[in-house]
N, C-alpha and C positions, 0 to 999 in steps of 0.2 A: 642321188641325186642323176638320172640319165640325161644324156645332153638334148634329148628333145625336152626334157623337163623343163632344164638349165636356160635354153633358149627361149624358152614360155616365158622362164620369170624372169629372163632380162629386158625382152620385149616389153612384160607388162609393167617393169616397175621404170622403163623410159618412157612407158606413154602415161603413167604417173606424175613426172616428172616435168615432161613436156607439156600435160593439162597444168601443172600446176605455173605459178607467174616465178622466172630464173630472175631472183633477186641475189647479187654477190654482196658481201663484205662489205663493198665498197661504193655500195649505192646509197642514195640519200634520200630517204624511205617518208621519212616524219616531220613533221616541227619541228625544229632546235635539235635534227639531228635520231630522233628514237625516244622512249617514253621516259627517261629518267631529265629530258630533256637542257642536257648538259653543253647545247650547239656545238658537239666536239664530233671528232672522227678520230681515228686511230690512222689511218693513211696519211702518209706523210707528203705535203706539199715541200716537192723541190724547186726554190728559188735558184734565178727571178724566173718567172714568165712573160711570155708575150700573148697578144691577144690572136688567135685562131681564129674568131669571128665575131661578129655581131648581128642580130636580130633585130630588125628596128618595127616600132610600133607606134601608137599616139599617147603624146604625154598624158601622167597620170601623178599630178601632184602629190604627195602624202603615201605613197605604194609601200605597204610594210607585209606584203602578200608573201612570203621565200617560195621557192621552187622547189619541185620534186627529180630526181635524174637516178633515173631507171634504165640498165642496160643501154641500149643507145637511141634513147629517145630523153630531152627535157620537157618538164610540163612545167608553163607559169602562169601568172594572171596580170591583168594587164584592166585596171575598172569593170567593164562588164563583160570581159569576153578573155574564153583559157584556150594559150597557144600553146601546141607541142612541133616541137623541132628536133632535128639528128643532132643528137650529140657532136658528131664527126667533124661534119659540115656547118651547120646552122639551118641546113633545107626545111622548109615548110613542110610538116605533118598532116596537121589537121587543126582546126579551132572549134569550139564549143561557145555559144552556136557555130553553125554553121553560117547562118547568114546577118538577121535580126540579133545584135545583143540582148542582153539579159536585161530583165527591168531595173535592176539593180547592179550597184556596185561590190565588189568581193572585199569584204575585211579579214578574211583569216589567210592563214597559211596553207595551202595546200597539204595531202596526206596521200600515200599511195598502198593497197593492199589486195594483191593477189588479182591484178592484170585492172584495179578500180582507182579513179583518182578523185576527192571527195576532197567538198571545198563548202565554206558557208556563205550566204550573202548577207545585205544589211537589209533587207525582207523580211528575213527570220529563213530564209531555207536553207536545209542544208541538202548536197546535191551530189551524189554519183554516177560516175561518167566512165563508159571505158577508157582505160589507157590505148587501143589500139588503133580507135577512129574517133572516139569521142560520142560517139551517142547515150547520149540519156541511157540511165539505168533505172533508177528511182530516183523520188526528192521526197524531204523528210521535210515538215514546219512546226517551227516553234508561235510562229506570230510576234516574236521578237526578232530587234536587229541578234547577229550570231556575228561573234567578234571573237571568239575562244576558238583556235586551230582544234580540228579533227583532231586524237590521238585515236588509235589503233591496238587493241592488246587483246589475245585472245579471242579473236572472233567479235570482238566490241567494240562501238566505235564512242568514245570520250568524249564530250565537250559541254561548254558552258555556252549560256543566253541571257539576252538581257530581260526573259522573263524570270530572273532568277534565279533558275535550274541548274544544275548540270542535269544533262543529258545522257544515257548508258542506250544504242539500237544495238540488231543484229549490222554487223557489217554487212554481210549479203542481200538481204532484203532488206532493209529497214525498217524492221519491227522494232518497235520502243521494249526496252525491257524494264526500267526503270526508272526514276527522277528525283534529285536530288534539289529540294529548299533549301532557300539560303534568305536574307531581307536587301538583297542588294543584286546587281549587277555581276553576271559572271563575263569578266573578259580574257583571261588571259588563258593559257590553256592548261590542261589536267594532265598532271605530272601521275607516270604510274611505278611502285617498287612492293618486291613481293605481296603482290596480291591486293595491295592498295591504292586506293588515290589522293588525291592530291592535288585542292584547288583551294584558289582567292577567292572572294567575294567582295563585292566595294562595301559590303557591310564591316571592315577590318577584321574581317576574321582568315587564319587560315583552316581550310577543315581536313579531316581525314578519316577514311570511310572504307568498308570493304568493296573491293570492286565488283564480286560477284552480284551483291543484294544491294549496296549503299547502304549498308550497316553504318553507323559512325562509331568511330572509334575515338577520336578527341577532336578540338579545336585551339586555336593558337589565338587569341587578340592582339592586335595592334595597338601599337600607342600612334603611329605615326598613319597617313593617308595610305591607302592600297591603289593608286591609281594605274600603277603598270608595273605589278607583283607577280614573279613567277616563279615557281618553286622549283628547285636545281635537288636534284636526287647525287647520292654516291651509296656507298652499301649499309651506312646505319645515320645518315643524316641528310636536313633537310635546310637549301641554304636559300635564303631573301633578300631582297635589298627593301629598304621601305625607307623613305624620306631620305637623309643622308646616312642611315644604319646598313650595315652589312651583318646578320643576324645568320646563327648556326643554331638546328635543332637539334635534341635528339630524335629521330624518325617514327621510333615506337614508341616515345611516351610524349613528347612537344616541347620538353623542357630542354631549356636556353643551356646552351654546350658555353659560348662565347657571343660577343657583339664586338662591333667598331663602327664607332661613329669618324664620318669623314667629312673636310672643308668645305664640300656644300652635298648637293643631293646628285644620286645617280642617276645618269641618263639613260639606261638601258638593263635590262636583266642580266646578271652575270653568266660566264659560262666556266664552262669548270673539266679541266682535263690534267690527267696525272697529279690526281690530288693540289692541282693548282687553281684559284678562281682566279678570271681576270674581268674587272669593271672599270666601267667609262663611267665617268662624273661630268657637271654640265661645265665645270670648267676648265673643258677638252683636254683633260690628260687618264694617262691609262695605269691601273695599278695589278698589280698580281699580286696575290694573296693566298696563303696555303689552307689548305683545310684543318689546322689549328690556328688560325688565324694570327698567323706571322706575314710580316711583308718578306717578301720572296726574293724582290730588287731591291738598290740599295736608295731607290728613288719614285719616284712616277714617269710615265713619258708624255710628251707633248703630242698630241693629237692634231695642233694647228688648227682644226674649223669642228664644229659643234657635231656631236654623233646622236642619232638616235638607234640605233640599231647595234643587237648584241654581237661581242667580237666572235669569229668562228676561231675554234682552235682546230691542226689540222699538222696531227704528229707534232715537230718541235716548233711551229709559225703560229702565230695568232695575227688575224688576219682581221682589220678597222674597217669597212665602210663608215664616210662619213660628208659632210654637209659640201658642196662644190668639186663633184664628183669626185673627190679624194680616195683613194686606196690604199692602205698603210697595211706593211706587214711587219711584225717583228717578232723575236729570238725569244721562246719561252722564257726561258733562262736568266737571260741577260738584258733585256727590254732593247735589244740592240736592233735599228733600224736595216730592216734587210731588202726591201722592195717597194717600188710605191710608184702609184699611178694616176693620173687623171684619167676620168671618162670624160671627154669633151661633148656636150649633147648634140644630138641628132639635129641636123640643120634639113632634112629634105620634109617633103609632106608639107600641107597645109599647116597643121599646127608645132609651134616650134618652141623650146626652151630657149632662152636666150643668156648670153652673158656668160655666169659663171653661179647659175643656181639650179643647176643639174643634181642635188641632193640627191643622198643615199638612204633610204629607208628600213631599208633589207638588210638584212643579215646574208651575208654569201656563201655560197654553198661551195662544198667541195666533194666530187665525185668520180670515181673512175680516172683519177689523174687529170678533173678538170675545173677549176676557181671559175665559178657563175658569178656576175653582180648583175644587179637589176634594176635601174637609176629611176628617176623622176622623167626624163624624157619618154620610158618605153621601152629604153633599149638593152638587153640583154645582153650582154658581153662575156663570151668565154675566150679564159687566159688556157694556157697549157705550156709545162718547160720545154716542148720540142718543136711549137712551132715558130720556125723560122725567121728569124733578125737578121741582118746585117748591113742595116744602112742606121747610118747616124743620126743623130738629133740634127734638125734644120732651125734655123736664126732669121729672123726678120724683123723688121719693124726695128732697122737699127740710129739709134740716138747719139749725136747729133749725125744727119744722114751724110752719107761719105761723100766728101769734097764741096761740103755746105762750110761759109764762114759764118761763126759765133761772135759771140761776147765774150770775154776769157773772166769776166765778172762775176764771183759768186752770188746764191750758188748753179753752177753748173752741169744738166743733169746729165750722165751717161747711160745708154741701156739699152737693152735688147730682147727677141720674144725667142725663148728657146723651148722646142715643143720636138716630142718624140711619140709618135701614133702608135707605135708596136710596142716595144716593153718599158718606155718611160724613161723620163729625164732622171739620170743621179746626179740629186743636189752634192753630194761630195764630192764628185769630179767637175764641178763649174767652178773656174778662176775669170776677172778679168783684169788685164793686166793695162797698162798706158807706159808709152813710151812718148819722151818730149823732145821738140826739136835739138837738146842737147846730146841728143843720141839716150840720156837716162830713162831705167825702165822701171816701176814702180808698181807691184800689184796693189790692186784696189781692195778693200774690204764691202764686198757687193752685198748686195740681197738679194736672194729670189724668196718668187709666189710661185708656189706650184700650181694654184687656181689659174692663174695666168701665164705662167710661163715667165714673168717678168725679172728679167737680172738688171741690177743698177745700183749704180753710187750716185753721188752728187758730192761735189766738192764745199767743205764746210763753210756757212754764214754766219762769221757775227762784223761788227763793227771794225776787226782790227784786220780781217780777211784781205789779204789781197786779190788781183785778178792775174790768171795764170798768163803765162810768157808767149807773147806775140810770134806765131810761127805756126809751123805743121805739127799735131799731135797724130799717134795712133793709137787703137785701139788694139788691141789681140782678145776675144772669145776664145774658153775651151771650154766644154761641155761634152761628157759619155750617158751613154744610155747602160741599162744594170747589164746588159752583155757584153759591154769592153767595147763599144764601136763608139768613135771619138769623133765631133765635130773641133773644127780648127778655121777660124775665119777671123782676119783682121780688116779694115776701115778707119781712113785718116779723114779728119777734117784740120778746118786752119783756126785759129786763133787771132779774132781782126780786134783790140780794144780800144779802136776808134768807132765802131760800133756803140748804137747804146747798151748799156745794163740794161739786161730782166726785172721787169717788176716785182719784188718781193713782199706776201702779206704774210705782214706778222698775224700769228696767230696767240692768243692770250693760253697761258697755259692754265691745265684744270684744275681742280681746288682738286688735294690729293681725298681717297676716299680715306673715311674713318676703320681704322684698324679693326681686322675679324676677331671676335672672340671665340668662332665655334669652332676654336684649336682642334686637328683630328686626336681623338683620344679614343682609347683601347676599354677593355670591358675590364674587369674588377681586379685582373693582373696589372692592370694601370700601365698594358704596353700603350705603345706614343708611335703614328708612321711618322715614317721619316718623309718630310712634304719637299727634299732636295730633290731638283729636275735632271732629269737625265740627259735632258736637251732645254736650250735654252728657249725661251719663250713669254712664260710668266703670263698669258693670256688671263683677262676676269674671268669671271662666271661668265656661261654661257648665253644664248640670247633667248633666253625660255622667261616665261613669268606669267601672269596669270592668278586669280585669286584662288585662295585655300578653298576646299572644297568643304561644305556644310559638315558636322561630326556623321556619324551613320547612325541607325534606328539601332536598338539592341538585337542581337542575334536570336535566333531560334533555341529554343531547351533551357536548362538552368545555366547562370550567368557563373565564370568564374573569374578569379584574380586578370587584374589589364594586367598586359603585356605577356599574357604567359601562359601554361595549355589550362584546358578545362576538359573534365571529362564530363563520358556520358558514358550510361551502361545499356542504354534500350537502342535501337533504329534511329536515324535520325532525317529529318526532313522530306518523307516523301513528298509529293503523293507517290502511291506505286501504282502502275498502269495494270 
């Protein structure tokens, strides 16, 4: 090839690459990280991380829309607006709509493909907008709410709607290709593997069909409600949570490989990475289960607060976002805590979320070295390993207040609030010690509440407890952050037993709860999940409730055995357009 022809070839190739979207392997472009819905990435999250920047919008309680992060832009939804900001600085890029908000709320996660961003609204409209400036390219209406996040595969968009159908439309034009009808709403995203689509309808069925034409391969009928069931795929299996059951099916035939039952219902669909499933329960615990149905950790991990977001797996770390703004990262092999941070609610603007109600319902995203979380206060927080932090935690609200005189009668409460805005407080570094008038020092068994930052201890109270010795007492608080910056503070108070003893309100003990009978049981092999906790806590089942929905109507097509695969020979439930 001549030099001129070689230069022309390189120029033409460069133009093609420039015209296409430049997507790196470390971008986050689809809901749950890809068409197999594993909610994981091979990009390794190096901990600890610190806050790089925060972008504040308006509060939207219960937001479940996962962002996309491509190149130097991260795009996310809050209620009826879409925002795009710079990944390095958090600077505003654009919003859609630019002026007045949309007439309905965004109920799906975002998807990115070839310079376009896709999302569905509660009014039944799927939107396609430019990722460069946010201008509208086209929209598509189903006439029913869209809660199923759009998934893009081979130039087509797959998504469900409350019109009981899964729609397949052209990603560039929005022109319909086909639709698959079920007997109830389709609210979870569609998974794709080996040119087959997998989706769950609220008619209590998993459907598997040809991605190109919608012809059905088989369906599987659940015995439990399917209110928040997402099919998660690997090479030859599909994993699903239903009620308190974790199921593994053969992805080609729908035959059951194994099933595990847990002490309570799942709080979110699972994440999958490196042949390990990570699942959260409503009793605020995290389990790691191998794809062969075996327990990976010697016990479960205490998440402290309730969680409704699927764990994110980034390399050798699993990140869980919970209520009260808590974000925790654990080692995937051991379950040991590696980092924890509390996102305090944004107090600027007219609308505010107060107290510790800044819940996180959106699964975090990790892309190009940055961890993103989106909380109910409408704040997108970006964490990075390289973000600087040379400032130790701060302590305030010291109790007893320095220099005050107090009665030494029990219970005498000693406490402080400890916070760290950059990297978070390392709870393993916290110590509270007390030195008495005689010079003897004792280390107190203090409690720590992550959401409030309160470190506290109270002298034991019973009828035989004696007051503390009169005189000057000194408290020493030590606390570090996850990057090793340490706070050490001392304050003194005076015990004066001539002061009246504090009033104590005696609370009658609660009646013990009846013993649970739904012990965690395994499949036919009679394996038993170890319920020992890696961390103490013993929280009760989560703060969820509600009535069990009525049984769904029968599915379309011939019936198969309950709780098992059903075979279909012909195409399933168009209408075909």
